C-alpha positions in Angstrom: 0.0 0.0 0.0 1.4 3.3 -1.0 1.5 6.6 0.9 -0.5 9.6 -0.1 0.6 11.8 -3.0 -0.4 15.3 -4.0 -2.0 14.1 -7.3 -5.9 14.4 -7.4 -7.4 11.0 -6.8 -10.6 9.0 -6.9 -11.3 8.7 -3.1 -13.2 5.8 -1.6 -14.7 5.8 1.9 -13.7 2.5 3.6 -15.4 1.5 6.8 -15.0 -2.3 6.9 -18.3 -3.1 5.2 -18.8 -5.2 2.1 -20.5 -2.2 0.5 -17.3 -0.1 0.9 -15.2 -2.8 -0.8 -17.8 -2.8 -3.6 -17.5 0.9 -4.0 -13.7 0.6 -4.2 -14.0 -2.0 -6.9 -16.4 0.2 -8.8 -14.0 3.0 -8.6 -11.0 1.1 -10.0 -12.1 1.8 -13.6 -12.8 5.4 -12.8 -9.2 5.9 -11.5 -7.6 4.0 -14.3 -9.6 5.9 -17.0 -8.6 9.3 -15.4 -5.0 8.0 -14.9 -5.1 9.2 -11.2 -4.5 7.2 -8.0 -7.3 5.3 -6.2 -7.2 6.7 -2.6 -8.8 4.5 0.1 -9.5 6.3 3.3 -10.8 5.1 6.6 -12.2 7.7 9.0 -12.0 6.9 12.7 -14.9 8.7 14.3 -13.6 10.3 17.5 -17.1 10.7 18.9 -17.4 6.9 19.3 -15.5 5.9 22.4 -15.5 2.1 22.0 -12.0 0.6 21.9 -8.6 2.2 22.5 -6.6 4.1 20.0 -4.4 1.2 19.1 -7.3 -1.1 18.6 -9.2 1.3 16.4 -6.0 2.0 14.4 -5.6 -1.8 13.8 -9.3 -2.1 12.8 -8.8 0.7 10.3 -5.7 -0.8 8.8 -7.3 -4.2 8.5 -10.3 -2.7 6.6 -8.0 -0.8 4.3 -5.9 -3.9 3.7 -8.9 -6.0 2.8 -10.1 -3.3 0.3 -6.6 -3.0 -1.1 -6.3 -6.8 -1.7 -9.7 -6.8 -3.4 -8.6 -4.0 -5.7 -5.2 -5.8 -6.3 -7.1 -9.0 -7.3 -8.7 -7.3 -10.2 -5.3 -7.2 -12.0 -6.0 -3.7 -13.3 -3.2 -1.2 -13.3 -4.0 1.5 -10.8 -1.9 3.2 -8.1 -3.5 2.7 -4.7 -3.0 5.0 -1.8 -4.4 4.4 1.7 -4.8 6.6 4.7 -6.4 6.5 8.2 -8.0 9.8 9.1 -9.4 10.9 12.5 -12.6 12.9 13.0 -16.1 13.0 11.7 -16.5 10.9 8.6 -18.6 13.5 6.8 -16.2 16.4 7.7 -13.2 14.4 6.6 -14.7 13.3 3.3 -15.8 16.9 2.6 -12.2 17.9 3.1 -11.1 15.2 0.6 -13.6 16.6 -1.9 -11.6 19.8 -2.2 -9.0 18.1 -4.3 -10.6 14.7 -5.3 -11.6 13.9 -8.9 -14.5 11.9 -7.4 -15.6 10.4 -4.1 -17.2 6.9 -3.9 -19.0 5.4 -1.0 -21.2 2.3 -0.5 -24.9 2.6 -0.3 -24.6 0.9 3.1 -22.0 1.4 5.8 -21.1 5.1 5.7 -24.6 5.8 4.3 -26.1 4.6 7.6 -23.4 5.7 10.0 -25.5 8.6 11.4 -28.7 6.8 12.3 -31.4 9.3 13.0 -29.3 12.2 11.8 -29.5 11.7 8.0 -27.3 9.9 5.6 -23.5 10.6 5.4 -23.6 9.7 1.7 -26.6 11.8 0.9 -25.3 14.9 2.8 -21.9 14.4 1.2 -23.4 14.2 -2.3 -25.4 17.3 -1.8 -22.4 19.4 -0.5 -19.3 17.8 -2.0 -17.0 20.0 -4.2 -16.6 17.0 -6.6 -18.8 14.3 -8.1 -20.0 11.7 -5.6 -20.9 8.1 -6.5 -23.1 6.1 -4.1 -22.7 2.5 -5.2 -25.5 0.0 -4.7 -24.4 -3.7 -4.4 -25.5 -5.8 -7.3 -27.7 -8.8 -6.5 -25.1 -11.1 -8.1 -22.3 -9.7 -5.9 -22.7 -12.0 -2.9 -18.9 -12.1 -3.0 -17.7 -8.8 -1.9 -14.6 -9.2 -4.1 -16.8 -9.1 -7.3 -17.0 -5.7 -9.1 -20.5 -4.4 -9.2 -21.9 -4.4 -12.7 -23.5 -1.5 -14.4 -26.0 -2.5 -17.1 -27.4 0.9 -17.9 -26.8 4.6 -17.2 -29.9 6.8 -16.8 -30.0 10.6 -16.9 -32.5 13.4 -17.4 -31.6 15.6 -20.4 -32.1 19.1 -19.1 -28.7 19.5 -17.4 -25.6 19.6 -19.6 -23.2 18.8 -16.8 -25.2 15.7 -15.9 -25.3 14.6 -19.6 -21.5 15.0 -19.9 -21.0 12.7 -16.9 -23.7 10.3 -18.0 -22.2 9.8 -21.5 -18.8 9.4 -20.1 -19.9 6.7 -17.6 -21.8 4.9 -20.4 -18.7 4.8 -22.5 -16.5 3.8 -19.6 -18.8 1.0 -18.5 -19.6 -0.1 -22.1 -23.4 0.2 -21.6 -26.3 2.1 -23.1 -27.5 5.4 -21.9 -31.2 6.0 -21.3 -32.0 9.7 -21.8 -35.2 10.8 -20.0 -37.2 13.9 -21.2 -40.1 15.2 -19.2 -43.4 15.8 -21.0 -44.3 19.4 -20.3 -47.9 19.3 -21.6 -49.7 16.1 -20.5 -53.0 17.5 -21.8 -51.7 17.4 -25.3 -50.9 13.8 -25.1 -53.4 11.2 -26.2 -53.9 8.3 -23.8 -51.0 6.0 -24.0 -49.2 8.1 -26.6 -46.5 10.8 -26.7 -46.4 14.4 -27.7 -45.1 14.8 -31.2 -42.9 17.7 -30.1 -41.1 15.9 -27.2 -39.0 13.4 -29.2 -37.8 16.2 -31.5 -36.8 18.3 -28.5 -35.0 15.2 -27.0 -33.1 14.6 -30.3 -32.0 18.3 -30.3 -30.7 18.2 -26.8 -28.9 14.9 -27.3 -27.3 15.8 -30.7 -24.2 17.4 -29.3 -23.5 14.5 -27.0 -24.2 11.8 -29.6 -21.6 13.5 -31.9 -19.0 13.5 -29.1 -19.8 10.0 -28.0 -20.9 8.1 -31.2 -20.0 4.8 -29.6 -22.6 5.1 -26.8 -26.0 3.5 -27.6 -28.7 5.9 -26.6 -32.3 4.9 -25.6 -34.9 7.7 -25.4 -37.7 7.9 -22.9 -40.4 10.7 -22.9 -42.3 10.6 -19.5 -45.0 12.6 -17.9 -44.7 14.2 -14.5 -41.4 14.3 -12.5 -38.6 12.3 -14.1 -37.4 10.8 -10.8 -40.8 9.2 -10.2 -40.2 7.3 -13.4 -36.6 6.5 -12.4 -37.7 5.2 -9.0 -40.3 3.0 -10.7 -37.7 1.6 -13.1 -34.8 1.4 -10.7 -32.7 -1.7 -10.6 -29.5 -2.5 -8.6 -27.4 -2.6 -11.8 -28.5 0.8 -13.0 -26.5 4.0 -12.5 -28.5 7.2 -12.2 -26.6 10.4 -13.0 -28.2 13.5 -11.6 -27.3 16.9 -10.1 -26.7 17.1 -6.4 -29.6 19.4 -5.6 -32.2 17.1 -7.3 -30.7 14.0 -5.7 -31.3 15.4 -2.2 -34.7 16.9 -2.9 -36.1 13.8 -4.5 -34.3 11.2 -2.2 -33.0 9.3 -5.2 -30.7 7.3 -2.9 -33.8 5.3 -1.9 -34.7 4.3 -5.4 -32.5 1.2 -5.5 -30.0 2.2 -8.1 -26.4 3.4 -7.8 -26.3 7.2 -8.0 -23.6 9.6 -9.4 -24.3 13.2 -8.4 -22.6 16.2 -10.0 -22.6 19.9 -9.1 -23.1 22.4 -11.9 -19.6 23.2 -13.1 -18.1 19.8 -12.4 -16.4 18.6 -15.5 
């Protein structure tokens, strides 16, 4: 395991859970594609008094080593850094977001570390200075050492920053992108049909991105009402939903059952 470098990294929150190992495995391709280190961090919460300092340090090192070994077993060429931090998990991960290329956490573990006080993952994704991926364990990933599969990327088309990340993820994972457009005038739609103008608008909004990513298969979906109701109804564990951080919090998309990548406006 290497020591920390100054290069921006893809940061993964490790807490000893299988979900955290799954997040680390998901992040391997992200770090390799960006040609940056994969940084595994374990935050020892000082507010929890169970165990002495040495014991908690040993627990942290064991969890990091297990995650490191799982990453190493993929055989993919990526530089791995590890670090034990002391403090509040949310605060420390927020500090990491200042220089990170992306932060990844499991949908369990850190996500439930503040029972009764909200989700660390949800709060982090809403306030982080970099994109945040909350990775849901695939149903076929009973073995924590198996990389979670992404079978489809889903994004709403009204946000250019979201579309940029969605197309990039679809290319990186080698999967199709489902682009969702909201139907603005339900009254104009015949029962069971679609507005004639909506597919045209969807084509127009996607044209720039399909030119930049001609290798990404794109599926189009025109829906009525709020897009995230549709996404929640169609959520699967192997789906990656890409959305903006504000909408993710307001619509509680972390409860939909898919992995989620949130981006702030301006994130490249």
